[in-house]
C-alpha positions, -999 to 999 in steps of 0.1 A, spaced: -457 429 -191 -420 426 -198 -399 411 -170 -364 427 -168 -334 424 -146 -336 446 -115 -374 443 -112 -385 437 -76 -416 418 -65 -433 415 -31 -442 379 -21 -477 374 -8 -481 364 28 -496 330 21 -468 322 -4 -438 332 16 -431 297 29 -422 287 -6 -395 314 -7 -377 309 26 -401 334 43 -386 362 23 -406 394 18 -395 401 -18 -375 388 -47 -354 406 -73 -350 395 -109 -313 389 -119 -317 376 -155 -344 367 -180 -334 347 -210 -369 344 -224 -374 309 -210 -361 310 -174 -359 337 -149 -331 339 -123 -338 357 -90 -324 365 -55 -344 366 -23 -340 397 -1 -321 396 32 -297 370 18 -323 342 21 -313 326 -11 -315 325 -49 -332 305 -75 -347 302 -109 -381 293 -124 -397 291 -159 -409 324 -172 -444 309 -176 -445 300 -139 -435 336 -129 -463 350 -151 -487 325 -134 -477 338 -100 -482 374 -111 -517 366 -124 -527 349 -92 -514 379 -71 -489 357 -53 -463 382 -64 -468 419 -68 -445 443 -86 -429 469 -63 -428 502 -81 -395 520 -82 -397 550 -59 -376 571 -84 -403 564 -111 -430 575 -87 -412 608 -81 -406 613 -118 -443 607 -126 -455 631 -99 -432 658 -112 -447 654 -147 -482 657 -134 -474 689 -117 -459 704 -149 -490 694 -169 -515 712 -146 
């Protein structure tokens, strides 16, 4: 999965203490080695190696939040196909 700027991830309940009790984080930049992010509600910002972010995603500590606009677009396409 490619990790791009603007992607948003929900932080797992047990893992929130590592991210200032924030509910989610948003990717600001990915240079291929390091990922920069901000925490929601102004709780901070940080960076981590891309490998570590992929590890957190595999362990379900972080879950991608699907863009609502993409969901609407997909549901409209399904209706047209029927």
